[in-house]
C-alpha positions as CSV (number, residue, x, y, z in Angstrom):
1,M,-90.6,-67.1,115.5
2,A,-89.3,-65.7,112.3
3,K,-85.8,-64.3,112.4
4,R,-85.2,-60.7,111.4
5,P,-82.8,-60.0,108.5
6,P,-79.5,-58.6,109.5
7,P,-79.3,-54.8,109.1
8,P,-77.6,-53.6,105.9
9,Q,-73.9,-53.1,106.2
10,R,-73.2,-49.4,105.8
11,T,-69.4,-49.7,106.3
12,N,-69.0,-50.5,102.6
13,N,-70.7,-47.2,101.6
14,Y,-68.5,-45.2,104.0
15,E,-65.3,-46.8,102.6
16,R,-66.3,-45.9,99.0
17,T,-67.1,-42.3,99.9
18,G,-63.8,-41.9,101.7
19,L,-61.9,-43.3,98.8
20,V,-63.6,-40.9,96.4
21,I,-62.8,-37.9,98.6
22,S,-59.2,-39.0,99.0
23,L,-58.8,-39.2,95.3
24,L,-60.2,-35.8,94.8
25,L,-57.9,-34.3,97.4
26,H,-54.9,-35.9,95.8
27,I,-55.9,-34.6,92.4
28,V,-56.3,-31.1,93.8
29,L,-52.9,-31.2,95.5
30,L,-51.2,-32.5,92.3
31,L,-52.7,-29.6,90.3
32,V,-51.5,-27.1,92.9
33,I,-48.0,-28.5,92.8
34,V,-47.8,-28.6,89.1
35,N,-49.0,-25.0,88.7
36,S,-46.6,-23.8,91.4
37,N,-43.5,-25.4,89.7
38,A,-44.4,-24.4,86.1
39,P,-41.9,-21.7,84.8
40,H,-43.5,-18.4,84.5
41,P,-42.5,-16.2,81.5
42,P,-40.4,-13.2,82.4
43,A,-42.0,-9.9,82.4
44,V,-41.6,-8.0,79.1
45,T,-40.1,-4.6,79.6
46,T,-40.8,-2.1,76.8
47,I,-37.7,0.0,75.8
48,T,-38.2,3.1,73.7
49,V,-35.3,4.0,71.5
50,T,-35.1,7.4,69.7
51,I,-32.7,7.7,66.8
52,E,-31.6,11.3,66.2
53,P,-30.1,12.2,62.9
54,P,-26.4,13.2,62.9
55,P,-25.7,17.0,63.0
56,A,-25.4,18.4,59.5
57,K,-21.8,19.2,58.6
58,S,-21.1,22.3,56.5
59,V,-19.6,21.0,53.4
60,R,-17.5,23.6,51.6
61,Q,-16.5,22.9,48.1
62,Q,-12.8,22.9,47.4
63,P,-12.0,25.8,45.1
64,Q,-10.7,24.8,41.7
65,I,-7.9,26.3,39.7
66,V,-9.0,27.8,36.4
67,S,-7.2,29.7,33.7
68,P,-6.1,33.3,34.5
69,S,-8.3,36.2,33.7
70,D,-7.6,39.5,32.0
71,Q,-9.1,41.5,34.9
72,P,-6.8,43.2,37.5
73,S,-6.2,41.4,40.8
74,T,-9.0,42.1,43.3
75,K,-10.2,40.6,46.5
76,P,-11.9,37.2,45.9
77,P,-15.5,36.9,46.8
78,E,-16.3,35.0,50.1
79,N,-18.0,32.0,48.5
80,A,-15.8,31.6,45.4
81,T,-15.9,28.0,44.0
82,K,-13.0,28.5,41.5
83,L,-9.8,30.4,41.8
84,S,-7.2,31.5,39.3
85,D,-3.4,30.9,39.7
86,K,-2.8,34.6,38.7
87,D,-5.9,36.5,39.9
88,S,-8.4,35.8,42.6
89,Q,-11.5,36.5,40.5
90,T,-12.6,35.9,36.9
91,D,-15.5,36.8,34.8
92,V,-15.4,33.7,32.7
93,E,-14.2,30.5,34.4
94,R,-12.5,27.9,32.3
95,I,-11.8,24.4,33.6
96,R,-8.4,23.1,32.6
97,R,-8.0,19.9,30.8
98,G,-7.4,17.0,33.1
99,D,-9.4,18.6,36.0
100,N,-12.5,16.8,37.4
101,G,-15.3,17.5,34.9
102,G,-13.0,18.8,32.2
103,V,-13.5,17.1,28.9
104,P,-10.8,17.6,26.2
105,G,-12.1,19.9,23.4
106,E,-14.9,21.4,25.6
107,R,-15.0,24.4,27.9
108,S,-17.4,25.1,30.7
109,R,-18.2,28.8,31.4
110,T,-19.8,30.3,34.4
111,E,-20.6,34.0,34.8
112,S,-19.3,35.5,38.1
113,K,-20.8,38.4,39.9
114,S,-17.7,40.6,39.6
115,S,-19.5,43.6,38.1
116,E,-21.8,43.9,41.1
117,Q,-18.9,43.6,43.6
118,Q,-16.7,46.1,41.8
119,K,-19.3,48.9,41.9
120,P,-18.9,49.6,45.7
121,A,-15.2,49.5,45.3
122,Q,-15.3,52.2,42.5
123,A,-17.6,54.4,44.6
124,Q,-15.1,54.5,47.5
125,K,-12.2,55.8,45.3
126,P,-13.7,58.4,42.9
127,S,-10.3,60.1,42.5
128,Q,-8.8,57.1,40.8
129,P,-11.0,56.2,37.9
130,Q,-11.0,52.6,37.1
131,P,-11.1,51.5,33.5
132,P,-14.4,50.0,32.6
133,P,-14.3,46.2,32.9
134,K,-14.0,44.4,29.7
135,E,-17.2,42.6,28.8
136,A,-16.6,38.9,28.4
137,Q,-17.4,38.1,24.8
138,P,-19.2,34.8,24.5
139,E,-17.0,32.3,22.9
140,K,-18.2,30.3,20.0
141,A,-19.1,26.8,20.8
142,P,-16.8,24.4,19.2
143,Q,-18.4,22.9,16.1
144,P,-18.5,19.2,16.0
145,E,-16.0,17.6,13.8
146,Q,-17.4,16.5,10.5
147,A,-17.9,12.8,10.2
148,K,-15.1,11.3,8.4
149,Q,-16.1,9.4,5.3
150,P,-15.2,5.7,5.6
151,T,-12.3,4.9,3.4
152,Q,-12.8,2.0,1.0
153,K,-10.8,-1.0,2.0
154,R,-8.7,-2.5,-0.7
155,E,-9.2,-6.2,-1.2
156,L,-5.9,-8.0,-1.0
157,N,-5.1,-10.7,-3.5
158,V,-3.1,-13.8,-2.8
159,K,-0.6,-12.6,-5.4
160,D,0.0,-9.4,-3.4
161,L,1.2,-11.5,-0.4
162,T,3.6,-13.7,-2.3
163,L,7.3,-12.7,-2.3
164,D,9.2,-12.6,-5.5
165,K,12.0,-15.1,-6.2
166,S,14.8,-12.5,-5.6
167,T,13.5,-11.7,-2.1
168,L,13.1,-15.4,-1.2
169,A,16.7,-16.0,-2.5
170,M,18.1,-13.1,-0.4
171,K,16.2,-13.9,2.8
172,F,16.3,-17.7,2.7
173,G,19.2,-18.5,0.3
174,T,17.0,-20.6,-2.0
175,T,14.5,-20.2,-4.7
176,P,11.0,-21.7,-4.5
177,K,10.7,-25.0,-6.2
178,P,7.5,-26.1,-7.9
179,A,5.6,-28.7,-5.8
180,A,5.9,-32.2,-7.1
181,S,2.5,-33.2,-8.5
182,S,1.7,-36.7,-9.5
183,K,-0.6,-37.5,-12.4
184,S,-3.4,-38.3,-10.0
185,A,-3.4,-34.8,-8.6
186,Q,-3.5,-33.0,-11.9
187,S,-6.7,-31.9,-13.7
188,A,-8.7,-34.5,-15.4
189,P,-7.4,-35.0,-19.0
190,Q,-9.9,-34.0,-21.7
191,N,-8.8,-37.0,-23.8
192,L,-9.3,-40.2,-21.8
193,S,-6.9,-42.0,-24.1
194,E,-4.0,-40.2,-22.4
195,Y,-5.0,-41.5,-18.9
196,Q,-2.5,-43.8,-17.2
197,A,-3.6,-46.3,-14.7
198,F,-1.8,-47.4,-11.5
199,S,-0.6,-43.8,-10.7
200,R,-0.6,-44.5,-7.0
201,P,0.6,-47.4,-4.9
202,P,-1.8,-50.3,-4.5
203,G,-4.1,-50.0,-1.5
204,S,-4.3,-46.2,-1.5
205,G,-8.0,-46.2,-2.5
206,A,-9.7,-44.1,-5.1
207,A,-9.3,-40.4,-5.7
208,F,-11.8,-37.8,-7.0
209,L,-10.1,-35.6,-9.6
210,G,-11.6,-32.1,-9.6
211,N,-11.3,-29.4,-12.2
212,A,-8.9,-27.5,-9.8
213,G,-6.3,-30.3,-9.8
214,I,-6.9,-31.3,-6.2
215,S,-7.1,-35.1,-5.5
216,D,-9.6,-36.2,-2.9
217,H,-8.7,-39.7,-1.8
218,L,-11.4,-42.1,-0.9
219,P,-9.7,-45.0,1.0
220,N,-12.8,-47.1,1.3
221,L,-13.2,-47.5,-2.5
222,P,-11.1,-49.7,-4.8
223,D,-7.9,-48.3,-6.4
224,G,-8.8,-45.9,-9.2
225,D,-10.0,-42.4,-10.1
226,I,-13.3,-40.6,-10.5
227,T,-13.1,-37.7,-12.9
228,L,-15.4,-35.2,-14.7
229,L,-16.1,-35.3,-18.5
230,N,-17.3,-31.8,-19.5
231,A,-17.8,-28.2,-18.3
232,K,-21.4,-28.7,-17.2
233,A,-20.2,-31.4,-14.8
234,N,-17.6,-29.0,-13.4
235,I,-20.3,-26.4,-12.8
236,Y,-22.3,-28.9,-10.7
237,A,-19.3,-30.7,-9.4
238,S,-20.8,-31.3,-5.9
239,F,-23.9,-32.9,-7.4
240,V,-22.0,-35.0,-9.9
241,R,-19.5,-36.0,-7.2
242,R,-22.2,-37.5,-5.0
243,V,-23.7,-39.6,-7.8
244,A,-20.3,-40.7,-9.2
245,I,-19.1,-42.0,-5.8
246,Q,-22.4,-44.0,-5.4
247,V,-21.9,-45.6,-8.8
248,F,-18.1,-46.2,-8.1
249,T,-19.1,-47.9,-4.8
250,Q,-21.6,-50.1,-6.6
251,L,-19.0,-51.4,-9.0
252,R,-17.3,-53.5,-6.3
253,S,-20.6,-54.9,-4.9
254,Q,-22.1,-55.7,-8.3
255,G,-19.3,-58.1,-9.4
256,W,-16.3,-56.1,-10.7
257,E,-14.0,-57.9,-8.3
258,R,-15.4,-61.3,-9.4
259,L,-14.3,-60.8,-13.0
260,S,-11.2,-62.7,-14.0
261,G,-8.0,-60.9,-14.8
262,Q,-8.1,-62.2,-18.3
263,Q,-11.6,-60.6,-18.9
264,I,-10.3,-57.3,-17.7
265,R,-7.2,-57.4,-19.8
266,Q,-9.3,-58.1,-22.9
267,L,-11.2,-54.8,-22.6
268,S,-10.7,-52.7,-25.8
269,G,-12.2,-49.5,-24.6
270,F,-14.6,-47.7,-22.3
271,T,-18.1,-48.8,-21.4
272,T,-20.4,-45.8,-22.0
273,I,-23.8,-45.7,-20.4
274,E,-26.4,-42.9,-20.3
275,A,-28.5,-42.7,-17.2
276,V,-31.7,-40.6,-17.1
277,L,-33.0,-39.2,-13.8
278,S,-36.2,-37.4,-13.0
279,P,-36.2,-33.7,-11.9
280,D,-36.4,-34.8,-8.3
281,G,-33.3,-37.1,-8.7
282,K,-35.0,-40.5,-9.1
283,F,-33.6,-43.1,-11.5
284,I,-35.7,-43.7,-14.7
285,R,-33.6,-45.7,-17.1
286,A,-30.1,-46.6,-18.2
287,E,-28.9,-47.3,-21.9
288,L,-25.7,-48.7,-23.2
289,L,-24.2,-46.3,-25.7
290,D,-20.8,-48.0,-26.3
291,S,-19.3,-51.4,-25.3
292,S,-15.9,-52.1,-23.9
293,G,-15.7,-55.4,-25.8
294,S,-16.7,-57.5,-22.7
295,D,-20.3,-58.2,-22.1
296,A,-19.5,-59.2,-18.5
297,F,-17.9,-55.8,-17.7
298,D,-20.6,-53.9,-19.6
299,G,-23.3,-55.7,-17.5
300,V,-21.5,-54.9,-14.2
301,V,-21.2,-51.2,-15.1
302,R,-24.9,-51.0,-16.2
303,L,-26.1,-52.6,-13.0
304,S,-23.9,-50.3,-10.9
305,V,-25.4,-47.2,-12.7
306,T,-28.9,-48.5,-12.2
307,N,-28.4,-48.9,-8.4
308,G,-26.3,-45.9,-7.8
309,A,-27.4,-43.1,-10.1
310,R,-29.9,-41.1,-7.9
311,D,-29.7,-38.1,-5.6
312,P,-32.4,-36.6,-3.4
313,N,-31.3,-32.9,-4.0
314,P,-30.5,-32.4,-7.7
315,P,-29.8,-28.8,-8.8
316,E,-32.3,-27.3,-11.2
317,G,-29.6,-26.2,-13.6
318,A,-28.4,-29.8,-14.1
319,R,-31.6,-30.6,-16.2
320,A,-31.4,-31.0,-19.9
321,K,-33.7,-29.4,-22.5
322,D,-36.4,-32.1,-21.9
323,G,-36.5,-31.3,-18.2
324,L,-34.7,-34.5,-17.2
325,I,-31.2,-35.1,-15.9
326,H,-29.0,-37.0,-18.3
327,F,-25.8,-38.6,-16.9
328,I,-23.0,-40.0,-19.1
329,F,-20.8,-42.6,-17.4
330,K,-17.6,-43.9,-19.0
331,A,-15.9,-46.8,-17.1
332,R,-12.8,-48.9,-17.8
333,S,-10.7,-51.3,-15.7
334,W,-7.0,-52.5,-15.8
335,S,-5.3,-55.5,-14.4
336,Q,-1.6,-56.3,-13.8
337,F,0.5,-58.6,-11.8
338,G,2.7,-57.4,-8.9
339,V,4.6,-58.8,-6.0
340,N,3.5,-58.8,-2.4
341,R,6.0,-56.8,-0.3
342,V,5.6,-59.0,2.7
343,S,5.5,-62.5,1.4
344,G,7.0,-61.9,-2.1
345,A,4.2,-63.9,-3.7
346,P,2.7,-62.7,-7.0
347,V,-0.6,-60.8,-6.7
348,E,-3.0,-59.2,-9.1
349,Q,-3.5,-55.4,-9.0
350,R,-6.6,-53.9,-10.4
351,W,-7.4,-50.3,-11.3
352,L,-10.8,-48.7,-12.1
353,L,-11.6,-45.4,-13.8
354,L,-15.1,-43.8,-13.8
355,A,-15.6,-40.6,-15.8
356,T,-18.9,-38.8,-15.3
357,G,-20.5,-36.0,-17.3
358,L,-23.9,-34.2,-17.7
359,E,-25.7,-33.8,-21.0
């Protein structure tokens, strides 16, 4: 006989169903517990606040003291804002200087109602006639002061501030002494033959001699002087100064220091060179006008003028009749032997002069 298959096991289905129901119950219980323990927001209570304005205080203006009136003393009005130190009532009130609102030189006037208040008082006493009140005449407004014309200021001169010799002798017991001026600080001599070299100690550098007699030392340049030749160079001194310093600087770099002392001592005069510049300050040419007796020194000066005679901003008035700028350079050098102050050894000292002019 064939065997029957065993019946399906239903226990597994029951266990699964029970497990699902148990999980659902636990989830429901967990949600209930969480909702019951959650903090609930407090109930909001609405509070209505009404702000009432403070009660209005009756502000009474403090009566002010004004100038006395010509009217007889009467009873002051009830709401008087200004009182007099003599009478209790005025027709024209004047604020004293220094009171609040009073401005020096100005008067504020206010018409009072005295005429209306005096009428009932006169009606009660007909037997005693009162003199008619004086009408307050309107005062003339003060006219503004005429604008004062500005006084012309006197220009003070330096001579006006200088004390005379007698005052200085009385105050300080001495007379002013003229300042000691060296030859290097004086005006440039018109005749270059009167020029004396080595006017300053060695190593002091060059000095630019202006037409006012003020020496401007240039310590980075060799010992010597730079001076002006003519009046036109004095007029355009700033322009000539720039060009002359450039040429003076080139003299050292172009071989002046490499010349022997014998070559410099053999110089018989000045090397004169004319340099021509364009209207915009560019170098055009250089020409030797006079020799110093040394071709080597003449060549150094000419090369220095060629490399240094130029300026980017020349003045228009420095041009000559042909529209170009003509410079005249006169240069000379000196050499002498001295003693080194430290070692005592003999050393050579050199001096260089460059005179510059405009044609």
